[in-house]
N, C-alpha and C positions, 0 to 999 in steps of 0.2 A: 241515821236519817233525820232525827230530831235536831242533831247538831247542825246538819245542813240547812234546815229551815231557819235556825237561829242566825246562821251566817247570812242567809238571804235577807232576813229582816234587818239585821244590823247594817248590811250593805245598802239597804233601801233608805235608811234614815237620812244621810246627807243628800241623797237625790231628791227626796221629798221636800227637805228644807230648802233646797235650791229652787225647786219648782214653785214653792209657796212664797218665796221672797219676792216682793214687788219690783225690786230693781234688777232682777235677773233677766238676762237676755238669752235668745236661742233656746227657749224652753221646749219648743216642739222637737228640735234636734236632740236635746238631752233626754227628753221623755222617750222618744222613739228608740234611740240607741240603748237606753237603760232597759226598756221593755224587751228589746230583742235579746240582749245579753242575759238578763234574768230569766226570760222565758226559755231560752235554750238550755240554761242550767237546770231549770226544773224539768224540762223535757228529758234531759240526759239522765236524770236520777229517778224520776217517778213514772215516766211513760213506759208502756209495755214494749216500746221500741228502743228502750234505753241502751245506749252504747257503753255506758259506764259499767254495766254488768259484764259485758265482754272484756273490758279492761280488767275488772276484778278477776275474771276467770284466767286471763293471761298472767296476772300476778301470782295466782295460786299455782298455775302450771310452772311458772319460772321458779318459784320457791321449791316445788317438789323436785324439779330437775337439778337445781343447785344442791339440794340435800343429797341427791343420788350421786352427783359428781364428787361431793365431799365425804360421802359415806357417813352422814350424820342424821339425826332425827329431824323431821319436819317440825318447824315451830308450831306449837299447839294452836296459836291464833289462826293460822292458815287452814288447819284442819277444821276449826270451827266455821270459818268462812266457806270451806268446801261443803260442809253439811248444810249450811244455810243457802248458798247461792247456786250450787250445781244441781240441775234438775235430777229427780230420782231416776229417770230413764237413762241418764248419762253417767251416773255414779259408778255403776258396775264396770263400764268400759274404761273409764278413767282409772279406776283402781287396778283392774287387770293389767292394763298397759303399763302402768307405773310400777307395779310389783315385778312383772316380767323384766322390764327394763332395768330395774334395780338389781335383780338377780343376775342378769347377763353382764352387768358391770361390776359384779362382786361387791355391791353396796349392801351387804347383808344387814347392817344396822338399820338402814332405811327400809329395806324390804321387810324385816321383822316388825317394825313399827306399823307399816302400812297393812300387813297381814292382820295384826292384832286390831287395828282400827277398822278393818274391813269386816271382821267376823259378824258384828250385829247387823251389818248392811246386807249380808248374804243370808238373810233369815228365811226367805221363802224356800219351800221344799225343792223347787227346780233349780235353785242357785247353790244349794249346799254342796253338791258334787263339784261345782266350779271352785268353791272355796277350798274344799279338801284337795283338789288338784293343785291349786296355788300353794297350799301348805306343803304338800309333798315335794313340789319342785324346789321350794326354799329349803326344806329339810335335806333333800339329796345334795343340794349345793353346799350346805353347811356340814353335813356328815357324809361325804362321798363314799367312804368305805362301806357303809351300810347298804348301798345300792345293790351290792353283789351278794348279800346275805341270802342263804337258802337252807332248806331242810331236805336231805336225801333219805328216803326210806326204802330199805331193801325188803323184798317180799318173798316169802316161801308160802306157796298155796297149800292148803290142806288137800290130801289126795282124793278125798270124797267129792271135792268141788269140781263140777264142769263149768269152767269160767264163763261168766257173762260180763261183769263190769266191776271195777274197783273205784271207790271214792275215798279221797283223803281230805280231812278237815284239819286246819291248824287253828287253834284257839289259844287265848290267853288263859293260863291255868287260874281257876277261881275268878275269872273275869267275865266280861259280857258274853252272851250267847252268840253274838255275831262273829263269824270266823274272820281271822286275819288273812286266810288263804284257803282256797278250795280248788281241787283238781279231780277230774274223773278220766278214767281210761277204759277202753273196751278192747285193748290189745291182749289176746290170750297168751302171748309170749312175754308179757310184762314181768320183769324181775326187780325193778326199782322205779320209784316215782319221786319227783322233786317238786317242792313248792318254793316260790320266790315272791318278791314284791309284786310282780305283774299278775299274780294269781289272787290278789286282794279283791274283795267284793266292793269295798269303798276305798277310793284313792286316799292314801295317807294313813289309813287304818290297816296297817300291813305288818309284815315280819320286822322290817327295819324299825318301825315305830315302837313295837314291843321290845325289841332289843335295846334301843336307845334309852327306854324308860326302865330297863332292868327287869322286865317281866319274864316269867317262866312260860314256856310254850308246851301246849298239850296237843298231841296228835290223836285223832280219832279216825279209824279206818273202817269202811263198810264194804264187805265183799258179797256180791250177788252171784249165785250159781244158776245154771239152767235146769238143774235137777231139783228145783224147789227148795234149795238150801240157801241160807244166808248166814254170814258170819260178821263179827265185829271184833275190834281190838283197839286198845288204848295204851299209849305209852308217852313218856317224857323224853324227847330227844336230847342228846348230849352234844356239845360242840366238839369238833375234832381238835386234835393236838396241834395240827399244822395251821389251822385257821379258826379263830374263835368266833367267826361270823358264819361259818358253815357247820350246820348241825347234821347229825346222822342218827339212824336207828334202824332196827331190823325187827320184822314180825316173822317169827318162826312158825312152823306148823302148829306147835303146841300153844302158841299165843292167841290163836283164834278161838272165840267163843261162839257156839252155835246159837243163833237167834231162835226163839220159840216160833213155831209155825202159826 
């Protein structure tokens, strides 16, 4: 903006000299024309109705689209302009649309950069789930095999239990208390239960994320009975020989611990 003012000032010097010169003719015409041109230039840049801002937005949008087409990073100067020029209310929409578009076009380099750039913008509590959803979409595109990962737990109920419900939690061993998957069943004929990425409480913080980062998974089972009994069991599932992304485990009758009344 300062540079623009300097250009306007420099451009005004010969006009002023012409107007002050005693031998100059058509001064009114030159003054009027110069006033209109310089006035429109100032209006375009500093007025609240400035159309230059719209031009800048188009330049930013074009750079992001070109980066997506070429699967390259967006030049940092355009991201700085994005932060400065795009209204806060529009930033989320811009980024969501750009990230999804990049993923759909297999421009994963661009998508990863935009996701990383977006994280501090999605800081409000209501926007964090949107960010995690974008992250999980990108991750599933980058690591498609992990989308089908799951844990299958076979169940043998203790004979003393009159079944009411069974809850399964999948957690990262020695990790956060927030489960990467949770499932509950009230089916009395239940003999196995599975947990997959769709059972995550937080999009992106799921089984696939844990496996990609090489984390061990811990299963906690809670069994509730109608005869005022409840049981619990914990185990580390093991991946099957046929598929390293499918884990299995079994809770036998003797593996249940009676919870204190």
